[in-house]
C-alpha positions in Angstrom: 0.1 0.0 0.0 1.4 3.4 -1.1 1.5 6.1 1.6 1.2 9.8 0.7 2.2 12.7 3.0 1.3 16.2 2.4 4.3 18.4 1.8 2.6 21.3 3.8 1.2 21.0 7.3 -2.0 22.9 6.3 -4.0 23.5 3.1 -3.3 27.1 2.3 -6.4 29.2 2.0 -8.4 32.1 3.3 -7.9 32.4 7.3 -10.8 33.5 9.4 -10.3 37.2 10.6 -11.2 38.3 14.0 -13.8 41.2 13.9 -13.1 44.1 15.9 -15.0 44.2 19.2 -17.9 47.0 19.3 -18.2 47.2 15.6 -21.6 45.6 15.4 -24.9 46.1 17.2 -28.0 43.8 17.5 -31.6 45.3 17.3 -33.6 44.4 20.3 -36.7 44.6 18.2 -36.1 42.5 15.3 -32.7 40.9 15.9 -30.9 42.4 12.8 -27.2 42.5 13.2 -26.2 46.2 12.3 -22.8 47.8 11.4 -22.2 50.5 14.2 -21.0 53.4 11.8 -24.2 52.7 9.6 -26.4 52.9 12.8 -24.9 55.8 14.0 -25.3 57.6 10.6 -29.0 56.7 10.9 -29.2 58.5 14.4 -29.3 55.0 16.1 -32.4 53.8 14.6 -32.7 50.4 13.1 -33.1 50.7 9.4 -35.0 47.4 9.0 -37.7 47.9 11.6 -37.4 51.5 13.0 -36.5 50.5 16.5 -34.9 53.4 18.4 -31.9 52.5 20.3 -31.3 54.2 23.5 -29.0 57.2 23.0 -27.0 59.4 25.5 -27.8 62.8 26.6 -24.7 64.1 24.6 -26.1 62.6 21.3 -29.6 64.0 21.7 -28.3 67.5 22.0 -25.9 66.9 19.1 -29.1 65.8 17.1 -31.4 68.8 18.0 -28.8 71.7 18.4 -26.8 73.5 15.7 -23.3 72.2 15.4 -21.1 73.8 18.2 -23.8 75.9 19.6 -24.5 74.2 22.9 -22.9 75.4 26.2 -23.5 73.3 29.2 -24.5 74.8 32.5 -24.0 73.7 36.2 -21.8 70.9 35.0 -20.0 70.3 38.4 -23.3 70.1 40.5 -23.2 66.7 42.1 -25.6 64.7 44.7 -24.8 64.3 48.3 -25.7 61.4 50.6 -28.3 63.2 53.2 -29.6 59.7 54.4 -26.1 57.8 54.4 -28.1 55.2 52.2 -26.9 51.7 51.8 -28.5 49.1 49.7 -26.2 46.5 47.7 -23.5 49.2 48.1 -23.2 52.8 49.8 -24.9 55.5 47.8 -21.7 57.4 47.8 -19.9 54.8 46.0 -22.7 54.2 43.5 -22.4 57.8 42.7 -18.6 57.8 42.4 -18.8 54.7 40.0 -21.6 56.3 38.0 -19.4 59.3 37.7 -16.6 57.1 36.4 -18.4 55.3 33.9 -20.7 57.8 32.3 -18.4 61.0 32.7 -21.4 62.9 34.0 -21.9 64.2 37.5 -25.6 63.3 37.5 -28.5 62.1 35.4 -29.2 65.3 33.6 -27.3 67.7 31.3 -28.4 71.2 31.0 -27.4 74.1 28.8 -28.1 76.7 26.1 -27.8 76.1 22.4 -29.3 77.2 19.1 -31.8 75.1 17.3 -32.2 76.2 13.6 -30.7 79.7 14.9 -33.2 79.9 17.5 -31.9 80.1 21.2 -33.2 77.3 23.5 -32.6 76.1 26.9 -32.3 72.2 27.0 -32.3 69.9 29.9 -31.6 66.1 28.7 -31.7 63.3 31.1 -29.2 60.4 30.7 -30.5 56.9 31.5 -27.1 55.5 31.8 -26.6 57.5 35.1 -28.3 55.4 38.0 -31.2 54.7 35.4 -31.7 58.3 34.8 -33.2 58.7 38.4 -34.5 62.0 39.5 -32.7 63.1 42.7 -32.1 66.5 44.2 -29.3 67.5 41.6 -31.9 66.6 38.7 -34.7 68.9 40.2 -32.4 71.6 40.8 -30.7 71.7 37.3 -34.2 71.7 35.9 -35.2 74.7 38.3 -32.1 76.4 37.0 -32.9 75.6 33.4 -36.1 77.3 33.9 -34.7 80.4 35.3 -32.3 80.6 32.7 -35.0 80.3 30.1 -37.0 83.2 31.8 -33.9 85.3 31.9 -33.2 84.9 28.0 -37.0 84.8 27.1 -36.1 81.5 25.4 -38.0 78.4 24.9 -37.6 75.3 27.3 -36.9 71.6 26.0 -36.8 68.8 28.4 -35.8 65.2 27.2 -36.8 62.6 29.6 -35.2 59.2 30.0 -36.0 57.8 33.6 -36.8 55.0 35.8 -38.4 57.8 38.2 -37.5 59.1 41.5 -34.2 58.0 43.0 -34.9 55.9 46.1 -31.5 56.5 47.7 -32.7 60.1 48.3 -36.2 59.2 49.7 -38.3 62.2 50.2 -35.7 64.5 49.0 -36.3 62.8 45.5 -40.0 63.1 45.7 -39.8 66.7 46.5 -38.4 67.3 43.1 -41.8 66.5 41.5 -43.4 69.5 43.3 -40.0 71.7 42.7 -39.9 71.2 38.8 -43.7 71.6 38.5 -43.7 74.8 40.4 -40.9 76.2 38.3 -42.6 75.2 35.2 -45.6 77.2 36.2 -43.4 80.2 36.5 -42.4 79.6 32.8 -45.8 79.3 31.9 -46.8 82.6 33.6 -44.2 84.2 31.3 -45.7 83.0 28.3 -42.6 80.9 27.3 -43.0 77.5 25.5 -42.1 74.2 27.2 -41.7 71.2 24.9 -41.5 67.9 26.7 -39.8 64.9 24.7 -40.3 61.6 26.2 -38.0 59.0 25.2 -37.4 55.3 26.3 -38.2 54.6 29.2 -40.0 57.7 30.8 -41.5 56.3 34.0 -42.3 56.9 37.7 -42.1 60.5 39.2 -40.6 61.9 36.1 -43.7 61.0 34.2 -45.8 62.2 37.1 -44.3 65.6 37.2 -42.5 67.6 34.4 -42.4 65.1 31.6 -46.3 65.4 31.3 -46.5 69.2 31.7 -45.4 70.3 28.4 -47.2 72.7 26.2 -46.7 69.9 23.7 -45.7 66.4 24.9 -43.8 64.5 22.3 -42.5 61.0 22.3 -40.3 58.8 20.3 -41.8 55.8 18.6 -42.0 52.8 20.8 -40.9 54.6 24.1 -42.0 53.1 27.1 -44.2 55.8 29.0 -45.9 55.2 32.3 -46.1 55.6 36.0 -45.9 52.1 37.5 -44.6 49.0 35.4 -47.0 46.8 33.6 -46.3 43.9 36.1 -47.4 46.1 39.1 -50.5 47.5 37.4 -51.7 43.9 36.3 -51.5 42.8 39.9 -53.2 45.8 41.3 -56.1 45.6 38.6 -56.1 41.8 38.3 -56.6 41.9 34.7 -54.6 41.5 31.4 -53.2 44.6 29.8 -54.0 45.6 26.2 -51.4 45.0 23.4 -48.7 47.5 23.5 -49.8 49.0 26.7 -47.5 51.9 27.9 -45.9 52.3 24.5 -45.8 55.8 22.9 -48.5 55.0 20.3 -50.9 53.5 22.8 -50.3 56.5 25.0 -50.8 58.9 22.2 -54.4 57.2 21.6 -55.3 57.8 25.2 -54.5 61.5 24.9 -51.5 61.7 27.2 -49.0 62.3 24.4 -49.9 64.9 21.5 -47.7 63.5 18.8 -45.1 60.7 18.0 -42.1 61.8 16.2 -39.2 59.8 14.8 -35.7 60.7 15.7 -34.9 61.9 12.2 -37.7 64.5 12.4 -37.3 65.7 15.8 -35.1 68.8 15.1 -37.5 69.9 12.4 -40.8 69.2 14.2 -39.8 71.1 17.5 -38.2 74.0 15.4 -41.6 74.4 13.5 -43.4 74.2 16.7 -41.6 76.8 18.4 -41.7 79.0 15.3 -45.6 78.7 15.8 -45.6 79.1 19.6 -42.9 81.9 19.9 -44.7 84.0 17.0 
């Protein structure tokens, strides 16, 4: 029997190349694998199904304001720990960790910018900082943003993305509901427009206060909007919930949201609304 031996250890051919990490994203809605640069170019919206990915406050501000026009306010305002709160870790440590991971001092970014050459004051929440929870700093920065809008006689835009009140601050957090509502009433008495934009998710004490108080309440497609979660509501009322319950489109049907606007159309829509309201 003749024996044959390969002259080379391996058959030459194309070798598998490792893909760089972080280059692809999977759509949570349809499962599509998307090239991240293409996704970013499409404003983080799935081209196949229209699913709106969660994005940072910095990205929202870049989408809504003219290039280079945004000037941040109260950047160094940071939460304290008045209750010495500890759950799985001390609240102080949780704040430090969130600051390190997000490069934010708290769950909201505020400032002044231009939107199609119109001066606006913007407050944008960031879900990546302790679930976008509303503590004393969030309330204070919104209050200061209202004061700034009154001084400049400029419209106010608040972009909400929140799990609700921050339990680590207990009553201090709940007080922000009244505080922000009272400041928005001052803005209204001055005749200045307030646009509320609700993104995924907008829940709890944020929904129960400033998020629903806009002269116009806007939501992104598919955003979860509500007070308590669906599971809690189902247990409370003892009934099955309708299809799409608490999604932006369902909430619009029930009259709590005025208009659902895709991310690509946000700047143009808000600018048009302000043009009519400021006139």
